[in-house]
mmCIF entry with sequence, helices, sheets and N, C-alpha, C, O atoms, coordinates in Angstrom:
data_MODEL
# 
_entry.id   MODEL 
# 
_entity.id                         1 
_entity.type                       polymer 
_entity.pdbx_number_of_molecules   1 
# 
_entity_poly.entity_id                      1 
_entity_poly.type                           'polypeptide(L)' 
_entity_poly.nstd_linkage                   no 
_entity_poly.nstd_monomer                   no 
_entity_poly.pdbx_seq_one_letter_code       MKNENDGKFTMRTLSTSSGSRPRNNKTILAANEFVRLSLLSFLEIVTGIRKR 
_entity_poly.pdbx_seq_one_letter_code_can   MKNENDGKFTMRTLSTSSGSRPRNNKTILAANEFVRLSLLSFLEIVTGIRKR 
_entity_poly.pdbx_strand_id                 A 
# 
loop_
_entity_poly_seq.entity_id 
_entity_poly_seq.num 
_entity_poly_seq.mon_id 
_entity_poly_seq.hetero 
1 1  MET n 
1 2  LYS n 
1 3  ASN n 
1 4  GLU n 
1 5  ASN n 
1 6  ASP n 
1 7  GLY n 
1 8  LYS n 
1 9  PHE n 
1 10 THR n 
1 11 MET n 
1 12 ARG n 
1 13 THR n 
1 14 LEU n 
1 15 SER n 
1 16 THR n 
1 17 SER n 
1 18 SER n 
1 19 GLY n 
1 20 SER n 
1 21 ARG n 
1 22 PRO n 
1 23 ARG n 
1 24 ASN n 
1 25 ASN n 
1 26 LYS n 
1 27 THR n 
1 28 ILE n 
1 29 LEU n 
1 30 ALA n 
1 31 ALA n 
1 32 ASN n 
1 33 GLU n 
1 34 PHE n 
1 35 VAL n 
1 36 ARG n 
1 37 LEU n 
1 38 SER n 
1 39 LEU n 
1 40 LEU n 
1 41 SER n 
1 42 PHE n 
1 43 LEU n 
1 44 GLU n 
1 45 ILE n 
1 46 VAL n 
1 47 THR n 
1 48 GLY n 
1 49 ILE n 
1 50 ARG n 
1 51 LYS n 
1 52 ARG n 
# 
_struct_asym.id          A 
_struct_asym.entity_id   1 
# 
loop_
_struct_conf.conf_type_id 
_struct_conf.id 
_struct_conf.pdbx_PDB_helix_id 
_struct_conf.beg_label_comp_id 
_struct_conf.beg_label_asym_id 
_struct_conf.beg_label_seq_id 
_struct_conf.pdbx_beg_PDB_ins_code 
_struct_conf.end_label_comp_id 
_struct_conf.end_label_asym_id 
_struct_conf.end_label_seq_id 
_struct_conf.pdbx_end_PDB_ins_code 
_struct_conf.beg_auth_comp_id 
_struct_conf.beg_auth_asym_id 
_struct_conf.beg_auth_seq_id 
_struct_conf.end_auth_comp_id 
_struct_conf.end_auth_asym_id 
_struct_conf.end_auth_seq_id 
_struct_conf.pdbx_PDB_helix_class 
_struct_conf.details 
_struct_conf.pdbx_PDB_helix_length 
HELX_P HELX_P1 AA1 LYS A 2  ? SER A 18 ? LYS A 2  SER A 18 1 ? 17 
HELX_P HELX_P2 AA2 ASN A 25 ? LYS A 51 ? ASN A 25 LYS A 51 1 ? 27 
# 
_struct_conf_type.id          HELX_P 
_struct_conf_type.criteria    ? 
_struct_conf_type.reference   ? 
# 
loop_
_atom_site.group_PDB 
_atom_site.id 
_atom_site.type_symbol 
_atom_site.label_atom_id 
_atom_site.label_alt_id 
_atom_site.label_comp_id 
_atom_site.label_asym_id 
_atom_site.label_entity_id 
_atom_site.label_seq_id 
_atom_site.pdbx_PDB_ins_code 
_atom_site.Cartn_x 
_atom_site.Cartn_y 
_atom_site.Cartn_z 
_atom_site.occupancy 
_atom_site.B_iso_or_equiv 
_atom_site.pdbx_formal_charge 
_atom_site.auth_seq_id 
_atom_site.auth_comp_id 
_atom_site.auth_asym_id 
_atom_site.auth_atom_id 
_atom_site.pdbx_PDB_model_num 
ATOM 1   N N  . MET A 1 1  ? 0.837  -1.204 0.000   1.00 0.00 ? 1  MET A N  1 
ATOM 2   C CA . MET A 1 1  ? 0.000  0.000  0.000   1.00 0.00 ? 1  MET A CA 1 
ATOM 3   C C  . MET A 1 1  ? 0.874  1.256  0.000   1.00 0.00 ? 1  MET A C  1 
ATOM 4   O O  . MET A 1 1  ? 0.746  2.125  -0.863  1.00 0.00 ? 1  MET A O  1 
ATOM 5   N N  . LYS A 1 2  ? 1.767  1.326  0.995   1.00 0.00 ? 2  LYS A N  1 
ATOM 6   C CA . LYS A 1 2  ? 2.591  2.534  1.136   1.00 0.00 ? 2  LYS A CA 1 
ATOM 7   C C  . LYS A 1 2  ? 3.518  2.707  -0.069  1.00 0.00 ? 2  LYS A C  1 
ATOM 8   O O  . LYS A 1 2  ? 3.709  3.820  -0.558  1.00 0.00 ? 2  LYS A O  1 
ATOM 9   N N  . ASN A 1 3  ? 4.092  1.599  -0.544  1.00 0.00 ? 3  ASN A N  1 
ATOM 10  C CA . ASN A 1 3  ? 5.007  1.698  -1.688  1.00 0.00 ? 3  ASN A CA 1 
ATOM 11  C C  . ASN A 1 3  ? 4.289  2.192  -2.938  1.00 0.00 ? 3  ASN A C  1 
ATOM 12  O O  . ASN A 1 3  ? 4.846  2.976  -3.706  1.00 0.00 ? 3  ASN A O  1 
ATOM 13  N N  . GLU A 1 4  ? 3.053  1.737  -3.146  1.00 0.00 ? 4  GLU A N  1 
ATOM 14  C CA . GLU A 1 4  ? 2.304  2.192  -4.318  1.00 0.00 ? 4  GLU A CA 1 
ATOM 15  C C  . GLU A 1 4  ? 2.087  3.703  -4.249  1.00 0.00 ? 4  GLU A C  1 
ATOM 16  O O  . GLU A 1 4  ? 2.289  4.409  -5.237  1.00 0.00 ? 4  GLU A O  1 
ATOM 17  N N  . ASN A 1 5  ? 1.678  4.195  -3.086  1.00 0.00 ? 5  ASN A N  1 
ATOM 18  C CA . ASN A 1 5  ? 1.452  5.636  -2.942  1.00 0.00 ? 5  ASN A CA 1 
ATOM 19  C C  . ASN A 1 5  ? 2.743  6.407  -3.161  1.00 0.00 ? 5  ASN A C  1 
ATOM 20  O O  . ASN A 1 5  ? 2.743  7.440  -3.831  1.00 0.00 ? 5  ASN A O  1 
ATOM 21  N N  . ASP A 1 6  ? 3.849  5.913  -2.600  1.00 0.00 ? 6  ASP A N  1 
ATOM 22  C CA . ASP A 1 6  ? 5.131  6.587  -2.804  1.00 0.00 ? 6  ASP A CA 1 
ATOM 23  C C  . ASP A 1 6  ? 5.477  6.638  -4.289  1.00 0.00 ? 6  ASP A C  1 
ATOM 24  O O  . ASP A 1 6  ? 5.949  7.663  -4.780  1.00 0.00 ? 6  ASP A O  1 
ATOM 25  N N  . GLY A 1 7  ? 5.247  5.542  -5.004  1.00 0.00 ? 7  GLY A N  1 
ATOM 26  C CA . GLY A 1 7  ? 5.550  5.514  -6.430  1.00 0.00 ? 7  GLY A CA 1 
ATOM 27  C C  . GLY A 1 7  ? 4.726  6.538  -7.198  1.00 0.00 ? 7  GLY A C  1 
ATOM 28  O O  . GLY A 1 7  ? 5.246  7.259  -8.049  1.00 0.00 ? 7  GLY A O  1 
ATOM 29  N N  . LYS A 1 8  ? 3.422  6.594  -6.883  1.00 0.00 ? 8  LYS A N  1 
ATOM 30  C CA . LYS A 1 8  ? 2.573  7.568  -7.572  1.00 0.00 ? 8  LYS A CA 1 
ATOM 31  C C  . LYS A 1 8  ? 3.049  8.981  -7.281  1.00 0.00 ? 8  LYS A C  1 
ATOM 32  O O  . LYS A 1 8  ? 3.117  9.820  -8.179  1.00 0.00 ? 8  LYS A O  1 
ATOM 33  N N  . PHE A 1 9  ? 3.379  9.241  -6.016  1.00 0.00 ? 9  PHE A N  1 
ATOM 34  C CA . PHE A 1 9  ? 3.799  10.597 -5.641  1.00 0.00 ? 9  PHE A CA 1 
ATOM 35  C C  . PHE A 1 9  ? 5.085  10.980 -6.347  1.00 0.00 ? 9  PHE A C  1 
ATOM 36  O O  . PHE A 1 9  ? 5.192  12.084 -6.881  1.00 0.00 ? 9  PHE A O  1 
ATOM 37  N N  . THR A 1 10 ? 6.073  10.075 -6.359  1.00 0.00 ? 10 THR A N  1 
ATOM 38  C CA . THR A 1 10 ? 7.348  10.398 -6.998  1.00 0.00 ? 10 THR A CA 1 
ATOM 39  C C  . THR A 1 10 ? 7.155  10.581 -8.495  1.00 0.00 ? 10 THR A C  1 
ATOM 40  O O  . THR A 1 10 ? 7.741  11.489 -9.083  1.00 0.00 ? 10 THR A O  1 
ATOM 41  N N  . MET A 1 11 ? 6.343  9.734  -9.124  1.00 0.00 ? 11 MET A N  1 
ATOM 42  C CA . MET A 1 11 ? 6.122  9.874  -10.561 1.00 0.00 ? 11 MET A CA 1 
ATOM 43  C C  . MET A 1 11 ? 5.436  11.201 -10.865 1.00 0.00 ? 11 MET A C  1 
ATOM 44  O O  . MET A 1 11 ? 5.769  11.858 -11.852 1.00 0.00 ? 11 MET A O  1 
ATOM 45  N N  . ARG A 1 12 ? 4.476  11.603 -10.021 1.00 0.00 ? 12 ARG A N  1 
ATOM 46  C CA . ARG A 1 12 ? 3.781  12.870 -10.250 1.00 0.00 ? 12 ARG A CA 1 
ATOM 47  C C  . ARG A 1 12 ? 4.760  14.033 -10.142 1.00 0.00 ? 12 ARG A C  1 
ATOM 48  O O  . ARG A 1 12 ? 4.762  14.918 -10.997 1.00 0.00 ? 12 ARG A O  1 
ATOM 49  N N  . THR A 1 13 ? 5.591  14.043 -9.104  1.00 0.00 ? 13 THR A N  1 
ATOM 50  C CA . THR A 1 13 ? 6.549  15.136 -8.937  1.00 0.00 ? 13 THR A CA 1 
ATOM 51  C C  . THR A 1 13 ? 7.563  15.121 -10.075 1.00 0.00 ? 13 THR A C  1 
ATOM 52  O O  . THR A 1 13 ? 7.974  16.179 -10.554 1.00 0.00 ? 13 THR A O  1 
ATOM 53  N N  . LEU A 1 14 ? 7.974  13.920 -10.516 1.00 0.00 ? 14 LEU A N  1 
ATOM 54  C CA . LEU A 1 14 ? 8.936  13.837 -11.615 1.00 0.00 ? 14 LEU A CA 1 
ATOM 55  C C  . LEU A 1 14 ? 8.345  14.400 -12.900 1.00 0.00 ? 14 LEU A C  1 
ATOM 56  O O  . LEU A 1 14 ? 9.012  15.149 -13.614 1.00 0.00 ? 14 LEU A O  1 
ATOM 57  N N  . SER A 1 15 ? 7.104  14.048 -13.197 1.00 0.00 ? 15 SER A N  1 
ATOM 58  C CA . SER A 1 15 ? 6.500  14.514 -14.447 1.00 0.00 ? 15 SER A CA 1 
ATOM 59  C C  . SER A 1 15 ? 6.328  16.028 -14.422 1.00 0.00 ? 15 SER A C  1 
ATOM 60  O O  . SER A 1 15 ? 6.477  16.681 -15.455 1.00 0.00 ? 15 SER A O  1 
ATOM 61  N N  . THR A 1 16 ? 6.017  16.595 -13.261 1.00 0.00 ? 16 THR A N  1 
ATOM 62  C CA . THR A 1 16 ? 5.834  18.044 -13.196 1.00 0.00 ? 16 THR A CA 1 
ATOM 63  C C  . THR A 1 16 ? 7.177  18.759 -13.233 1.00 0.00 ? 16 THR A C  1 
ATOM 64  O O  . THR A 1 16 ? 7.290  19.824 -13.840 1.00 0.00 ? 16 THR A O  1 
ATOM 65  N N  . SER A 1 17 ? 8.198  18.191 -12.592 1.00 0.00 ? 17 SER A N  1 
ATOM 66  C CA . SER A 1 17 ? 9.488  18.886 -12.502 1.00 0.00 ? 17 SER A CA 1 
ATOM 67  C C  . SER A 1 17 ? 10.277 18.772 -13.808 1.00 0.00 ? 17 SER A C  1 
ATOM 68  O O  . SER A 1 17 ? 10.955 19.722 -14.199 1.00 0.00 ? 17 SER A O  1 
ATOM 69  N N  . SER A 1 18 ? 10.200 17.632 -14.481 1.00 0.00 ? 18 SER A N  1 
ATOM 70  C CA . SER A 1 18 ? 11.010 17.423 -15.683 1.00 0.00 ? 18 SER A CA 1 
ATOM 71  C C  . SER A 1 18 ? 10.386 18.085 -16.904 1.00 0.00 ? 18 SER A C  1 
ATOM 72  O O  . SER A 1 18 ? 11.028 18.167 -17.951 1.00 0.00 ? 18 SER A O  1 
ATOM 73  N N  . GLY A 1 19 ? 9.155  18.556 -16.793 1.00 0.00 ? 19 GLY A N  1 
ATOM 74  C CA . GLY A 1 19 ? 8.517  19.199 -17.928 1.00 0.00 ? 19 GLY A CA 1 
ATOM 75  C C  . GLY A 1 19 ? 7.782  18.206 -18.806 1.00 0.00 ? 19 GLY A C  1 
ATOM 76  O O  . GLY A 1 19 ? 7.350  17.153 -18.337 1.00 0.00 ? 19 GLY A O  1 
ATOM 77  N N  . SER A 1 20 ? 7.640  18.544 -20.093 1.00 0.00 ? 20 SER A N  1 
ATOM 78  C CA . SER A 1 20 ? 6.829  17.712 -20.982 1.00 0.00 ? 20 SER A CA 1 
ATOM 79  C C  . SER A 1 20 ? 7.614  16.516 -21.502 1.00 0.00 ? 20 SER A C  1 
ATOM 80  O O  . SER A 1 20 ? 7.023  15.483 -21.816 1.00 0.00 ? 20 SER A O  1 
ATOM 81  N N  . ARG A 1 21 ? 8.954  16.640 -21.600 1.00 0.00 ? 21 ARG A N  1 
ATOM 82  C CA . ARG A 1 21 ? 9.722  15.558 -22.220 1.00 0.00 ? 21 ARG A CA 1 
ATOM 83  C C  . ARG A 1 21 ? 10.830 15.073 -21.295 1.00 0.00 ? 21 ARG A C  1 
ATOM 84  O O  . ARG A 1 21 ? 11.821 15.778 -21.104 1.00 0.00 ? 21 ARG A O  1 
ATOM 85  N N  . PRO A 1 22 ? 10.682 13.872 -20.712 1.00 0.00 ? 22 PRO A N  1 
ATOM 86  C CA . PRO A 1 22 ? 11.768 13.277 -19.929 1.00 0.00 ? 22 PRO A CA 1 
ATOM 87  C C  . PRO A 1 22 ? 12.915 12.874 -20.845 1.00 0.00 ? 22 PRO A C  1 
ATOM 88  O O  . PRO A 1 22 ? 12.682 12.323 -21.920 1.00 0.00 ? 22 PRO A O  1 
ATOM 89  N N  . ARG A 1 23 ? 14.148 13.142 -20.432 1.00 0.00 ? 23 ARG A N  1 
ATOM 90  C CA . ARG A 1 23 ? 15.298 12.919 -21.310 1.00 0.00 ? 23 ARG A CA 1 
ATOM 91  C C  . ARG A 1 23 ? 15.593 11.429 -21.469 1.00 0.00 ? 23 ARG A C  1 
ATOM 92  O O  . ARG A 1 23 ? 15.312 10.854 -22.520 1.00 0.00 ? 23 ARG A O  1 
ATOM 93  N N  . ASN A 1 24 ? 16.156 10.798 -20.435 1.00 0.00 ? 24 ASN A N  1 
ATOM 94  C CA . ASN A 1 24 ? 16.427 9.361  -20.553 1.00 0.00 ? 24 ASN A CA 1 
ATOM 95  C C  . ASN A 1 24 ? 16.116 8.667  -19.232 1.00 0.00 ? 24 ASN A C  1 
ATOM 96  O O  . ASN A 1 24 ? 15.970 9.311  -18.193 1.00 0.00 ? 24 ASN A O  1 
ATOM 97  N N  . ASN A 1 25 ? 16.018 7.336  -19.291 1.00 0.00 ? 25 ASN A N  1 
ATOM 98  C CA . ASN A 1 25 ? 15.593 6.576  -18.124 1.00 0.00 ? 25 ASN A CA 1 
ATOM 99  C C  . ASN A 1 25 ? 16.563 6.712  -16.959 1.00 0.00 ? 25 ASN A C  1 
ATOM 100 O O  . ASN A 1 25 ? 16.144 6.718  -15.802 1.00 0.00 ? 25 ASN A O  1 
ATOM 101 N N  . LYS A 1 26 ? 17.854 6.820  -17.252 1.00 0.00 ? 26 LYS A N  1 
ATOM 102 C CA . LYS A 1 26 ? 18.825 6.910  -16.157 1.00 0.00 ? 26 LYS A CA 1 
ATOM 103 C C  . LYS A 1 26 ? 18.582 8.167  -15.332 1.00 0.00 ? 26 LYS A C  1 
ATOM 104 O O  . LYS A 1 26 ? 18.629 8.126  -14.103 1.00 0.00 ? 26 LYS A O  1 
ATOM 105 N N  . THR A 1 27 ? 18.323 9.286  -16.009 1.00 0.00 ? 27 THR A N  1 
ATOM 106 C CA . THR A 1 27 ? 18.053 10.524 -15.276 1.00 0.00 ? 27 THR A CA 1 
ATOM 107 C C  . THR A 1 27 ? 16.791 10.381 -14.444 1.00 0.00 ? 27 THR A C  1 
ATOM 108 O O  . THR A 1 27 ? 16.745 10.813 -13.292 1.00 0.00 ? 27 THR A O  1 
ATOM 109 N N  . ILE A 1 28 ? 15.758 9.770  -15.034 1.00 0.00 ? 28 ILE A N  1 
ATOM 110 C CA . ILE A 1 28 ? 14.495 9.596  -14.314 1.00 0.00 ? 28 ILE A CA 1 
ATOM 111 C C  . ILE A 1 28 ? 14.705 8.704  -13.094 1.00 0.00 ? 28 ILE A C  1 
ATOM 112 O O  . ILE A 1 28 ? 14.213 9.005  -12.006 1.00 0.00 ? 28 ILE A O  1 
ATOM 113 N N  . LEU A 1 29 ? 15.439 7.605  -13.279 1.00 0.00 ? 29 LEU A N  1 
ATOM 114 C CA . LEU A 1 29 ? 15.674 6.702  -12.154 1.00 0.00 ? 29 LEU A CA 1 
ATOM 115 C C  . LEU A 1 29 ? 16.478 7.391  -11.062 1.00 0.00 ? 29 LEU A C  1 
ATOM 116 O O  . LEU A 1 29 ? 16.181 7.229  -9.878  1.00 0.00 ? 29 LEU A O  1 
ATOM 117 N N  . ALA A 1 30 ? 17.488 8.157  -11.446 1.00 0.00 ? 30 ALA A N  1 
ATOM 118 C CA . ALA A 1 30 ? 18.298 8.863  -10.456 1.00 0.00 ? 30 ALA A CA 1 
ATOM 119 C C  . ALA A 1 30 ? 17.441 9.866  -9.696  1.00 0.00 ? 30 ALA A C  1 
ATOM 120 O O  . ALA A 1 30 ? 17.523 9.960  -8.471  1.00 0.00 ? 30 ALA A O  1 
ATOM 121 N N  . ALA A 1 31 ? 16.620 10.613 -10.423 1.00 0.00 ? 31 ALA A N  1 
ATOM 122 C CA . ALA A 1 31 ? 15.744 11.589 -9.769  1.00 0.00 ? 31 ALA A CA 1 
ATOM 123 C C  . ALA A 1 31 ? 14.749 10.874 -8.866  1.00 0.00 ? 31 ALA A C  1 
ATOM 124 O O  . ALA A 1 31 ? 14.447 11.350 -7.771  1.00 0.00 ? 31 ALA A O  1 
ATOM 125 N N  . ASN A 1 32 ? 14.236 9.727  -9.321  1.00 0.00 ? 32 ASN A N  1 
ATOM 126 C CA . ASN A 1 32 ? 13.292 8.960  -8.520  1.00 0.00 ? 32 ASN A CA 1 
ATOM 127 C C  . ASN A 1 32 ? 13.944 8.521  -7.212  1.00 0.00 ? 32 ASN A C  1 
ATOM 128 O O  . ASN A 1 32 ? 13.347 8.661  -6.145  1.00 0.00 ? 32 ASN A O  1 
ATOM 129 N N  . GLU A 1 33 ? 15.164 7.992  -7.287  1.00 0.00 ? 33 GLU A N  1 
ATOM 130 C CA . GLU A 1 33 ? 15.881 7.585  -6.081  1.00 0.00 ? 33 GLU A CA 1 
ATOM 131 C C  . GLU A 1 33 ? 16.127 8.780  -5.172  1.00 0.00 ? 33 GLU A C  1 
ATOM 132 O O  . GLU A 1 33 ? 15.974 8.680  -3.955  1.00 0.00 ? 33 GLU A O  1 
ATOM 133 N N  . PHE A 1 34 ? 16.510 9.918  -5.763  1.00 0.00 ? 34 PHE A N  1 
ATOM 134 C CA . PHE A 1 34 ? 16.782 11.114 -4.969  1.00 0.00 ? 34 PHE A CA 1 
ATOM 135 C C  . PHE A 1 34 ? 15.527 11.554 -4.231  1.00 0.00 ? 34 PHE A C  1 
ATOM 136 O O  . PHE A 1 34 ? 15.581 11.865 -3.041  1.00 0.00 ? 34 PHE A O  1 
ATOM 137 N N  . VAL A 1 35 ? 14.395 11.581 -4.933  1.00 0.00 ? 35 VAL A N  1 
ATOM 138 C CA . VAL A 1 35 ? 13.138 11.991 -4.305  1.00 0.00 ? 35 VAL A CA 1 
ATOM 139 C C  . VAL A 1 35 ? 12.772 11.025 -3.189  1.00 0.00 ? 35 VAL A C  1 
ATOM 140 O O  . VAL A 1 35 ? 12.362 11.440 -2.105  1.00 0.00 ? 35 VAL A O  1 
ATOM 141 N N  . ARG A 1 36 ? 12.923 9.722  -3.464  1.00 0.00 ? 36 ARG A N  1 
ATOM 142 C CA . ARG A 1 36 ? 12.561 8.720  -2.452  1.00 0.00 ? 36 ARG A CA 1 
ATOM 143 C C  . ARG A 1 36 ? 13.436 8.872  -1.212  1.00 0.00 ? 36 ARG A C  1 
ATOM 144 O O  . ARG A 1 36 ? 12.932 8.831  -0.089  1.00 0.00 ? 36 ARG A O  1 
ATOM 145 N N  . LEU A 1 37 ? 14.750 9.047  -1.408  1.00 0.00 ? 37 LEU A N  1 
ATOM 146 C CA . LEU A 1 37 ? 15.654 9.194  -0.267  1.00 0.00 ? 37 LEU A CA 1 
ATOM 147 C C  . LEU A 1 37 ? 15.336 10.458 0.519   1.00 0.00 ? 37 LEU A C  1 
ATOM 148 O O  . LEU A 1 37 ? 15.334 10.438 1.750   1.00 0.00 ? 37 LEU A O  1 
ATOM 149 N N  . SER A 1 38 ? 15.068 11.558 -0.180  1.00 0.00 ? 38 SER A N  1 
ATOM 150 C CA . SER A 1 38 ? 14.757 12.808 0.515   1.00 0.00 ? 38 SER A CA 1 
ATOM 151 C C  . SER A 1 38 ? 13.452 12.664 1.287   1.00 0.00 ? 38 SER A C  1 
ATOM 152 O O  . SER A 1 38 ? 13.332 13.174 2.401   1.00 0.00 ? 38 SER A O  1 
ATOM 153 N N  . LEU A 1 39 ? 12.469 11.970 0.703   1.00 0.00 ? 39 LEU A N  1 
ATOM 154 C CA . LEU A 1 39 ? 11.208 11.754 1.405   1.00 0.00 ? 39 LEU A CA 1 
ATOM 155 C C  . LEU A 1 39 ? 11.433 10.919 2.658   1.00 0.00 ? 39 LEU A C  1 
ATOM 156 O O  . LEU A 1 39 ? 10.889 11.229 3.718   1.00 0.00 ? 39 LEU A O  1 
ATOM 157 N N  . LEU A 1 40 ? 12.235 9.858  2.542   1.00 0.00 ? 40 LEU A N  1 
ATOM 158 C CA . LEU A 1 40 ? 12.495 9.004  3.697   1.00 0.00 ? 40 LEU A CA 1 
ATOM 159 C C  . LEU A 1 40 ? 13.206 9.776  4.795   1.00 0.00 ? 40 LEU A C  1 
ATOM 160 O O  . LEU A 1 40 ? 12.840 9.666  5.965   1.00 0.00 ? 40 LEU A O  1 
ATOM 161 N N  . SER A 1 41 ? 14.218 10.557 4.432   1.00 0.00 ? 41 SER A N  1 
ATOM 162 C CA . SER A 1 41 ? 14.944 11.329 5.443   1.00 0.00 ? 41 SER A CA 1 
ATOM 163 C C  . SER A 1 41 ? 14.021 12.355 6.081   1.00 0.00 ? 41 SER A C  1 
ATOM 164 O O  . SER A 1 41 ? 14.080 12.574 7.291   1.00 0.00 ? 41 SER A O  1 
ATOM 165 N N  . PHE A 1 42 ? 13.166 12.985 5.279   1.00 0.00 ? 42 PHE A N  1 
ATOM 166 C CA . PHE A 1 42 ? 12.221 13.962 5.810   1.00 0.00 ? 42 PHE A CA 1 
ATOM 167 C C  . PHE A 1 42 ? 11.269 13.295 6.799   1.00 0.00 ? 42 PHE A C  1 
ATOM 168 O O  . PHE A 1 42 ? 10.995 13.844 7.866   1.00 0.00 ? 42 PHE A O  1 
ATOM 169 N N  . LEU A 1 43 ? 10.763 12.106 6.444   1.00 0.00 ? 43 LEU A N  1 
ATOM 170 C CA . LEU A 1 43 ? 9.870  11.386 7.345   1.00 0.00 ? 43 LEU A CA 1 
ATOM 171 C C  . LEU A 1 43 ? 10.598 11.021 8.635   1.00 0.00 ? 43 LEU A C  1 
ATOM 172 O O  . LEU A 1 43 ? 10.024 11.116 9.721   1.00 0.00 ? 43 LEU A O  1 
ATOM 173 N N  . GLU A 1 44 ? 11.867 10.602 8.521   1.00 0.00 ? 44 GLU A N  1 
ATOM 174 C CA . GLU A 1 44 ? 12.635 10.265 9.722   1.00 0.00 ? 44 GLU A CA 1 
ATOM 175 C C  . GLU A 1 44 ? 12.784 11.485 10.618  1.00 0.00 ? 44 GLU A C  1 
ATOM 176 O O  . GLU A 1 44 ? 12.653 11.381 11.838  1.00 0.00 ? 44 GLU A O  1 
ATOM 177 N N  . ILE A 1 45 ? 13.059 12.641 10.021  1.00 0.00 ? 45 ILE A N  1 
ATOM 178 C CA . ILE A 1 45 ? 13.212 13.867 10.810  1.00 0.00 ? 45 ILE A CA 1 
ATOM 179 C C  . ILE A 1 45 ? 11.899 14.201 11.512  1.00 0.00 ? 45 ILE A C  1 
ATOM 180 O O  . ILE A 1 45 ? 11.890 14.520 12.700  1.00 0.00 ? 45 ILE A O  1 
ATOM 181 N N  . VAL A 1 46 ? 10.787 14.127 10.772  1.00 0.00 ? 46 VAL A N  1 
ATOM 182 C CA . VAL A 1 46 ? 9.484  14.478 11.347  1.00 0.00 ? 46 VAL A CA 1 
ATOM 183 C C  . VAL A 1 46 ? 9.137  13.528 12.488  1.00 0.00 ? 46 VAL A C  1 
ATOM 184 O O  . VAL A 1 46 ? 8.705  13.968 13.553  1.00 0.00 ? 46 VAL A O  1 
ATOM 185 N N  . THR A 1 47 ? 9.325  12.224 12.268  1.00 0.00 ? 47 THR A N  1 
ATOM 186 C CA . THR A 1 47 ? 8.988  11.262 13.317  1.00 0.00 ? 47 THR A CA 1 
ATOM 187 C C  . THR A 1 47 ? 9.923  11.439 14.510  1.00 0.00 ? 47 THR A C  1 
ATOM 188 O O  . THR A 1 47 ? 9.502  11.274 15.655  1.00 0.00 ? 47 THR A O  1 
ATOM 189 N N  . GLY A 1 48 ? 11.184 11.771 14.254  1.00 0.00 ? 48 GLY A N  1 
ATOM 190 C CA . GLY A 1 48 ? 12.121 12.014 15.351  1.00 0.00 ? 48 GLY A CA 1 
ATOM 191 C C  . GLY A 1 48 ? 11.684 13.207 16.187  1.00 0.00 ? 48 GLY A C  1 
ATOM 192 O O  . GLY A 1 48 ? 11.762 13.176 17.415  1.00 0.00 ? 48 GLY A O  1 
ATOM 193 N N  . ILE A 1 49 ? 11.223 14.261 15.517  1.00 0.00 ? 49 ILE A N  1 
ATOM 194 C CA . ILE A 1 49 ? 10.749 15.437 16.252  1.00 0.00 ? 49 ILE A CA 1 
ATOM 195 C C  . ILE A 1 49 ? 9.508  15.071 17.060  1.00 0.00 ? 49 ILE A C  1 
ATOM 196 O O  . ILE A 1 49 ? 9.357  15.510 18.200  1.00 0.00 ? 49 ILE A O  1 
ATOM 197 N N  . ARG A 1 50 ? 8.625  14.276 16.479  1.00 0.00 ? 50 ARG A N  1 
ATOM 198 C CA . ARG A 1 50 ? 7.404  13.892 17.187  1.00 0.00 ? 50 ARG A CA 1 
ATOM 199 C C  . ARG A 1 50 ? 7.727  13.049 18.410  1.00 0.00 ? 50 ARG A C  1 
ATOM 200 O O  . ARG A 1 50 ? 7.085  13.191 19.451  1.00 0.00 ? 50 ARG A O  1 
ATOM 201 N N  . LYS A 1 51 ? 8.724  12.168 18.292  1.00 0.00 ? 51 LYS A N  1 
ATOM 202 C CA . LYS A 1 51 ? 9.059  11.298 19.426  1.00 0.00 ? 51 LYS A CA 1 
ATOM 203 C C  . LYS A 1 51 ? 9.575  12.113 20.602  1.00 0.00 ? 51 LYS A C  1 
ATOM 204 O O  . LYS A 1 51 ? 9.320  11.760 21.753  1.00 0.00 ? 51 LYS A O  1 
ATOM 205 N N  . ARG A 1 52 ? 10.300 13.202 20.331  1.00 0.00 ? 52 ARG A N  1 
ATOM 206 C CA . ARG A 1 52 ? 10.763 14.049 21.424  1.00 0.00 ? 52 ARG A CA 1 
ATOM 207 C C  . ARG A 1 52 ? 9.575  14.713 22.101  1.00 0.00 ? 52 ARG A C  1 
ATOM 208 O O  . ARG A 1 52 ? 9.752  15.472 23.054  1.00 0.00 ? 52 ARG A O  1 
# 
């Protein structure tokens, strides 16, 4: 469930940020990984703040 939502969210942000024409798959995959990692770190920070 959670992975599907994350995939949809990353794809939506990628399509809006890259514009109308994505260049190549490697760039898309790299951006996808970057977005996923930033989201995970952000969630860790938020949950860490909540735990305090």
